[in-house]
N, C-alpha and C positions, 0 to 999 in steps of 0.2 A: 308908550305909557299904558295904553289899553291892554296890551298883552301882559304886562307885569301885574296889573290889577287882577286879571283872570287867573294868572298863575298863583298869586297870593290867596285869592279866594278858593281856588282848587286845593291848595296845600292846607288851608284852614279847614275846609270841609273834610279832607282826608284825615287830618289830625283829630278832628272831632269824632269822626266815625271810628277811628282806631281807639280813641279813648273810650268811647261808648262800648265797643266790643270788649275791650279789656275789662272795663268796669262790670259789664254783664257777666263775663266769664268768671271773674273773681267772686261776684255775688252768688252765682250759681254754685261755685265750689264751696262757699261758706254754707249755703243752704244744704248741700249734700252732706257736709261734715256735721251739721246740726241734726240731720236725720239719722246719721250713723250713731251719734252720741245719744240721741233720744231713744233709739232702739236698744242700746246698751243699758240705759237706765231702766227701761221697761223690763228688760230681761232680768236685771238685778231685783227689781221689785216683785216680779213673778216668782223668783226663787225664794224670796223672803215670805211671800204669801203661802207657797207650798210647804215651806219648812214650818210655819206657824200652824197650818192645817194638820200637818203630820204630828206636831207636838200636841195639839188638841186631841187628835184621835188617840194618842197614846196616854193621855192624862187620866183616863178612867172615868170621865164624866158622861160619856155616851154609852148607849147600849151596844153590845158587841157587834151587831149587824151594821149599825151606823158607823161605828168606829172602823170596822173593816172596810166598808165602802169608802169612807173618807181617807183612810190610810192608803188604799189602793189608788185612788184618784190623785192624791198628793204625791205619791211615789212616781206615778206615770208622768206627772208634771215636772218633777225633779229630774227624771231621766232625759227629758227632751231639752235640747239647748238650741240657742240661736245659731244657725249655720253661718260659716264664713267661707267666702270663695278663695281668699288668699291667706297664706300663713304668715306673711311678713308684716302685715298691718292688722292689728286686732279689730279695728273698726271698718276697714275697707271691705266693701262687698258683702256686708252682713245682710241676711234676710231672715225672716221669722221662721222659716222652715216648716210651714204647715202646722204650727203648734196651736192654732186657733181652736181646733176641736178638743184637744187635751185640756186647754185652759177653760173652755166652756164646760167640759165634763167636771172639772174640779169645782167650778162655781155651782153647777147643778147638784153635785154631791154635798156641798156645804149647805145649800138651800134645803135639801132633804134631811140632812142630819141635824141642822140647827133650827128647829121649830121655835116659835116664840116661848113655849113652855120650857124647853130645854135651855135656851139662852137665859131666861129669867132664873132658872135653877142654878146654872153655872155662875151667874153674876152674884146670886145670893150666897153661894158657898165661899166665894172669894179666896180660892186657893190657886194651885198650879193651873187648873183649867181656866180660871178667870183671867190669869195672866196671859195664858196662851190665846184666849179669846180677845183680849185687848190688843195683843200683837197682831192677831189675824185681822181685826178690824182696821188697825192702822195700816197694815200692809195692803189690805184690800182697797182702802182709800187711795193709797199711793199708786197702786196699779191703775186705778181709774184715771187719776191725774196724769200719770206717765203715758198711758195709752192715748189720751186726748191730746197731750202735748206732741207726741210723736205723729199722730194723724194730722194735726195742724201743720207740722213741719213738712210732712209728705205733700200735703195739699199746696203749700207754698212752692215746693219744688215742681210739682206737676203744673202749677199755674205759670211759673217762669219758663219751664221747658216747653210749654204750649205756645209761647210767643214766636212769631214768624222769624225774627232776627236770630233767635237761639237755634231754631230748626235749620234755617238756611245756612248759617255759618257753623253748624255742628259744634256749638259751644259746650255741649254736655259731653263731647267725646264719645267714649264707648261705655260710659256709666249706665247701669241699668236704671230704668225709671222706677223709683221706689213706690211701694204700694202701702195703702193703709192697713192697719191691723184691726180686724173686727172679730170680737168674741164676746160672750156674755160675761160681764164683770160686775153685775149688780148683786148686792147683798142687802135687800131691804130689811131683813130681820135684824141683822147686826146694827144697822143704822137706827132702827126704831127702838131697840131695847137696850143696847149696850151703852147708850149715852152719847154725848157730843164727841167729835173727833179729838184725838190727843195731839 
């Protein structure tokens, strides 16, 4: 009778351990999928921001030097894309591909071109440039939110992958450890002058 009790306890412990490992692996897989999805969303919002910046540069509301600077930075941002390691799955193996400097350059170009006086003048005219400025502000806010959401998802994955059980049993498989995306995405002039977010 004693042997049967030990066998039952051992089987129960093994089943609990197997369930926990399976649960942990599935959770980690969901977190990795969330990171991939959030990176795709960030990429889409960055494209929209660059398109709005290019539209504003071509709207004729900026002086030629500022318009050229902004158009160049926006074009550079549009030319860079998120890299993928595999061709069969559009989300699998994505990484930001070193775009941080290009996106920071676009933010800095926007800050240089859009002084408070220029923004106030564009808003007062209420034409194509004002519409482009509204789209730019909305896209810039979405970029900030998408980057924060992505970085939070990455930190969740890093925290779970740092657990001893995940490392010992290699529950992450061969998946790369995702990294946060850090670049300058602040546009205080737009937030202060263009009004509340849409």
